[in-house]
C-alpha positions in Angstrom: -0.3 0.2 0.0 1.5 3.4 -1.0 1.7 6.6 0.6 -1.1 8.2 -1.5 -3.5 5.2 -0.8 -2.8 6.0 3.0 -3.5 9.3 2.8 -6.8 8.5 0.9 -7.9 6.1 3.5 -7.3 8.6 6.2 -9.0 11.3 4.8 -12.1 9.0 4.4 -12.2 8.0 8.0 -12.3 11.7 8.9 -14.8 12.8 6.1 -16.9 9.5 7.0 -17.0 10.1 10.8 -17.4 14.1 10.6 -21.2 14.1 10.7 -20.9 11.6 13.8 -20.8 14.5 16.7 -23.8 16.1 14.8 -25.7 12.8 14.8 -24.9 12.1 18.4 -26.0 15.6 19.4 -29.3 15.4 17.6 -30.0 12.0 19.4 -29.1 13.2 22.8 -30.9 16.7 22.6 -33.8 15.3 20.5 -34.0 18.7 19.0 -34.0 19.3 15.5 -33.9 23.4 15.1 -30.3 23.9 15.0 -29.9 22.0 11.7 -30.0 23.7 8.5 -31.7 21.8 6.0 -29.5 23.5 3.3 -26.1 22.5 4.4 -27.8 18.9 4.5 -29.1 19.0 0.9 -25.9 20.5 -0.7 -23.7 17.8 1.4 -25.9 15.3 0.5 -25.6 16.3 -3.4 -21.6 16.8 -3.1 -21.2 13.2 -1.5 -23.8 11.8 -4.2 -21.6 13.1 -6.8 -18.3 12.3 -5.2 -19.8 8.2 -5.2 -20.3 8.7 -8.7 -17.0 10.0 -9.6 -15.5 7.2 -7.6 -16.9 4.6 -9.6 -16.2 6.2 -12.9 -13.0 6.4 -12.0 -13.1 2.9 -10.4 -11.7 4.2 -7.0 -13.6 2.1 -4.2 -11.9 4.3 -1.3 -13.9 7.2 -2.8 -17.0 4.8 -3.5 -17.1 3.5 0.1 -15.6 6.6 2.2 -18.6 9.1 0.7 -21.2 6.2 1.0 -20.5 6.1 4.8 -21.1 9.8 4.8 -23.7 9.7 2.7 -25.6 7.3 5.1 -24.8 9.4 8.1 -26.0 12.6 6.1 -29.7 10.5 5.7 -30.3 9.3 9.1 -29.6 12.9 10.2 -32.4 14.2 7.7 -34.7 11.6 8.8 -34.0 11.9 12.6 -34.2 15.7 12.1 -37.6 15.5 10.3 -38.7 13.1 13.2 -37.9 15.4 15.7 -39.5 18.1 13.6 -42.7 15.9 14.0 -42.9 15.9 9.7 -42.8 11.9 9.6 
């Protein structure tokens, strides 16, 4: 494994867990008023494009890392709607 791959994996780990503190805070406080849906929509779009890009260049580190981030993002949106009594 070369250093470029290691950098990509480490960056993926940090990107993947970056939403975890927000998710934990949301679950603890059961309050969704502090979350910007525009930010989440923008992030969702960017992550989806990164996944598409990773498939196009056949880079599974990019695909996996962004898929994890996208899953956390979707969880935050679903829980956000739940606490706002939308669903």
